[in-house]
Residue, then its C-alpha position, 0 to 999 in steps of 0.5 A: m661737034t659742029s655748032r649746028d649740032k650744038g644748036i640742035l642739042e640746045i633745042i632738044r634740051s629746051e623742049r618740054v618732052p615727057y621722056w627722061d632722055p630727049e635725045r634718044l626720043f628724038l632719034v627714035l622718032g626720027l627713025l619712026l617717022t622716016g619709016r625705018i622702024s615700026m611703032g612697036k620697035a620705037a616703043e621697045l627702044l624707048g622702053i615704053r608701051i605702044d600706047e604710051l608712045w601714042l600719047m607722047l606723040r600726041r603731046l608733042g604734036v607729032e602726027y603719025e598714021v602709017v600703020d602696017e600689018e605688023e604694027a596693027e597686030e602689035e597694037i591689037e595685042a597691046y589693047k587686048r592685054l590692056f583691056k584684059s588687065s583692067s577687067 
């Protein structure tokens, strides 16, 4: 591991991240923000719901607005399930 890698790990560990494994979170966020995975896949990899991922992104100050057709359908289904379970 290079000193640069160690420095990055120190930054990740020092951030107050609302997730139990910050290294995994930042890896998944990197894939998401570069368009390599969808929002649904990112949530799946993190073991959380899409709405929880949205909240986490907001808490971290990360702006993510790119929504493709698959993500839009996933979000609609997630909201349907959420509202159905709350009524």
